[in-house]
Each structure stands twice: as structure tokens, then as C-alpha cells.
Steps between C-alpha positions, in 0.01 A plus 500: 500500500599156375845430646487205743759369741437172683708421807491137606558348842535132581518180304532400136123458482467870577764577237299303247172667597659843463639414160159384381337822626767704322444312176124556523554870568740539210245336270250762622736786404679563829877550519692286750787706643800396709529823697237546769574873496389518136161333533143624521370175651684293760382154597645305792459124458530379857584199715345377826712197586670696780386803694827671403407476131164666564650775713764570236233546232286717728799721582569539129135592436507757782801667338323503164191660653713807578586518130136444407381791709729727298372345175126428542485339154756237603344151531611265778384141529573191711466159338549140600526312824490789748205649313326161524591457866403847623257631238323826587667494843805649323306823464515555876872562462514601132181695420657654188522169310321494166497126447510179709490182290536144630672192361207376291432834329832594338334488158259774611778754560507644142126569507515664842788724390309594183208609718724702731672671207171582330361652819812708561511624140132597521560685825264269689602453866562142610266440790629166624801274473449204267521185713470159333613194694223266389566143396452425132472159338759451230717791612810278484463494121550877475873479585622414152639815333873576501697822483808414293720805444796418278681169527367297790578133527327403826134532592264418785185305411214489750333157498308491827388738774367457849575246770302238694779392736407708809847518654463653846735793431383598152258767383517402131170304499331823610681728255501264199190285555446133421710306251415586141688365197521633147415273205803300388451585133510873579822468701670303222382754241644780715836318514496459121432871455781588740739272311404672174591833664846380603441359848713193570423431866163495677425479870157354576341681795237420758444517873518118493606414143512129575123509565442624145186363337433231758124566484493571127704222339538126555819324590610310188717193546598618845599845372351799680356801314801708604746253350280476191538877468878473540504242221304726268719804570802275445368443147476874416760579235722791602455459875832365625453509876212447741485599867209517744415653836365472758425133566403311814687189618171311494483552123826317428362159409696237308406647161640845584816355655554289188445805276837638611666200342301488176408857400820664372356853503407482869783682675709334769379723779227408748327750726366284782347698790565337838405783745635306801712195575305414815208259476335668797510840332396354163186362669432839659544663160252251348764377255399147386843334497773411746869575514566137405267514197664823384847343513371192315370730228835679471676164469254388230555818301878465525462143382299613197761763413823515706581853380198672655541811712247577772343817635238531771278721719559507876316681781685554827330597823162337437295513823628241747823427310755385758876496468477127428243561225727759342804271534310238299430758229866602488607135483262428213618816327857375516412141403311595185776750418272770359690745285215755482224578749230745600535540877240695696435590858144403589257788460158505664229524234159588643239245400735202484490217758859566610410854603286352780774272634671573828874494561587756236877525455673827581663698219853463635473120492352508150784721380767276655356190337457681172865605501616148582322359197627783284856412601438137409351607169792727420746216566295259290465746215869584496596132503269430206623793293866428577450141379403635157827687445680334210188331364317585178136594555217535249382861534187653351608850399244754625667832417730767647550500874380784723824697465502459123860373508445132421224261409309282739319169481393204712619145535245220500532495881400869503842647579566845356809519277679817379724488192616701199241463226322660208144597405479220244530242778184605684261206514768242422627217718875553529779304671675715761809391690473623859811681621381668820218468753334702774227388736222586255660535156743344256742662256656345195592504133327357198653162424723521195658832593208730431630601155342824375287529812584838661379624837253787505611858538434625855213737411339300226121484522362164593281299270273370772354657809624382838282727715280308740249779476466451124353158542728277299588163655756498777658158550511335841783642707681351797270693729167614374134431527311171462149442378419370849462130437 
């Protein structure tokens, strides 16, 4: 009874947490399996940013309970944000759960599973569900282990957890707690270890990464702790690219803007959450910037590096959002020319200030506004990808694509590129001439003709896992899930 499957919902932070739990379990002798039908223990690492995400996880757990009742020895657990948000209340709907573990107790999961296994093997009945959603000082330092199966050239590195921003719509401060940063030396050591294991690109993660270390380290020569960390990761031999998410516009001071022009490993892609283009709605959301300040920041970033691409987070249908408010958001969306975005219809989250506001927007209006922005985004994305046809892009080769027919990699601006390749190229930075584009992907050939670089056979096994449920990093897509910043 040691085969574990972890299914992850939500953002890259959740992906990273799941990977760390899997690595800890493997070190304890558990097997991490890709097929949920072949496991003895199934853990759902959940999200609470939207009610839909919670309901999706609950529905999945209800289906698994049916399986559990046929196999009493089967272990079912819920981890993460929904566990933190709802705690023992989950048992009202899911009394068959064995384990409920919150966001500051991921490191306790192996011990709890050991106890459950020992009791089952001894024939001792389990009297109560294990529920642990307590806060724990230093818990952010437990997310450090990685599960690297075969060649993997990208990795997520957690640097900070929690949030002190108190945006009116967001439940993250409740589910993740106050801001807590990991020691800089430990993060840099983790990046060195990853580089030694073949990783070439790291994405630094936090609820508000730009707040990293602000209470733990001094500004030095006008350089914030976060930019100091970027400088130190820049110096790690073997790491060729650096990304980060999710920041807050307030964190983009002059030193971070300038970093895009002076740190060559910092990729030319900025995720800059805006949430709304209306000053009135931004005030209601408790977002401490204006539309004008946001556009000034975009202009400054483009001045520091003219080749930057921009992605963002947007909420449509926030309580009280008028047609004029939405029109301002759409206009800003077009002016900045985002080529990637996370667009959400506002979802009431109990316990947040916005949940108590009047003038809630009806679902039909939310959907209409959502679709309008999606159409803008699709046009922007297609225009940006079409402009790359005929150019040569530096691509970090990650491995075979999902169909196993070609290889796939990413440009510095985070565009996915498919091309004929070979195993020996995994982890290398290769020039690829783009020959074709879709809204979300590019296709091309290795510059120089691709001599002796055959495509994969259709049924060839892949060298790296692409399953979301198996925890390995999934890069930001055109539409996905933010870290709620």
C-alpha cells in the first residue's frame, strides 16, 4: 500500500507544493504513479481562488469516495488551499476522507500517511479523520525538494508564501497566511543543485514575489531584496534563464524595471496583474495603483527592454462594474497589447470584503464581458505569433511533445515551439527558424537545416512526463491560473 497519485488543481504554486510532497514521499519509500486507477493513496491538492475550483475538487472527491467504499484500505486525502479554507467542515460533505492537510503542513503528509498505513496493516480501525490546518512558523522552508524524473530542464522554485495585500476579492491571505520568505542562501543553493541536475530554467514563485524578503533583508544601494535574489540566481552557473511569478505592480520599482535591461538571464516576459482598467473598480478592489500608474509602468518596462512581452490577470464582473468600467478595462487591454492573459469572471468568496458588496453582476453579463476580452486576447496572441514567422528564436529544448512526434521548447518570451529534434538536444538553447504559427504555438525548423536531427516515431515513449497530475512544472499557458496577485 505505497502507490501514491497526486492530482493538482490551480496555480504553479500548487504544482510546486505537490512536487515537493511527492519528493518527500518518494524519499520515504512511496511510489509516485501517473495513473490514478493504479494507486493505493490519492491526494487532491486543491485551489480556493474561485468557487468553481473548490466545487470541481469536491466533485472529484465524491466520485473517489464511491471507489473507496469498495476498497476500504484505499486512502483519500485533501491538501492545500481548500483544506485550509474549509478544514473539518469538509467532513460534512465528505465523511470518508482520511486526511485533510492545510497549506502550512505539506511536510507533515509523509508522517500522517505512515501512521495510516501502519494502522491499516495492523488491522486497527481509524477512528477519526486526520485534520491539520494549523499555522507553522518556518513552513515555507519545507518546499525545497524536487521530483526530477529523467531529463527535465525547467523547474519551479518557491521563494515566498503568503500575502499581506488584502485585495477585496481574494481569499489567498486566508488560505496561505501572512508573507513569509525563505532564506536567500537556501534558494540560491537550491538553484545550484537544480543546475547540477540538468535544469536550465528556473521560475521563482510566490504569492507576491516582488515582496520577497522585504522584512528580512536591507535594500543595498537602492536594490531591493528581490532584485538582489535575481542577481544571485543570475550568477548560478548552468542556469540560463530566469522567470518569476506572480508579482504585484506595486513591487516594480526602478531597480526591478532596470533589471530587465541589465540581467541577461531574466527572460523578456513580464506577468503584470492589472485586474481592472477602471480606477473606480481598482479602488473597490483595494488595488494600490491607478490605471495611469499601470500604463506608466508598462512604458518604463518597454523602455528598459523594447522586446518585452506582457501577460496579465483580469477579473470581469466585479461587484458594481458598469459598462463604462468594463470599456476602460478593454481599452487598457488593447493599449498594452497583452499577448497572454488569465481572464476570470468574478467569483464570490465567502469571508472576503467583496462578498459583502451590493450590486453583484449577473452571470450573463460576466460571460459576455469575459468573451469580449477573450476575443481581444485571441487577436493579440495571433498577431504576436504571426509576427514571429520567418524569425529565428532561441529555444530551450524541453523534450518530446505530447504526441511524441516532434520536440518542444520555449522561447525567451515563453512561446511554445514545436520542431524536429533529437534526444541529445534536450537542455540546450537552439536557434529555430519559425515557419508557421497558431494562436498559442509556433512551429519551425532548427536553423542550419536540422542535419541528423530526425523527428520522433509516433509511438515513441517520452523522456519527460507531461501529466499535470504527476506534478512536474507546467508552463504558463494563454489561459490558465494566476497566483492571485
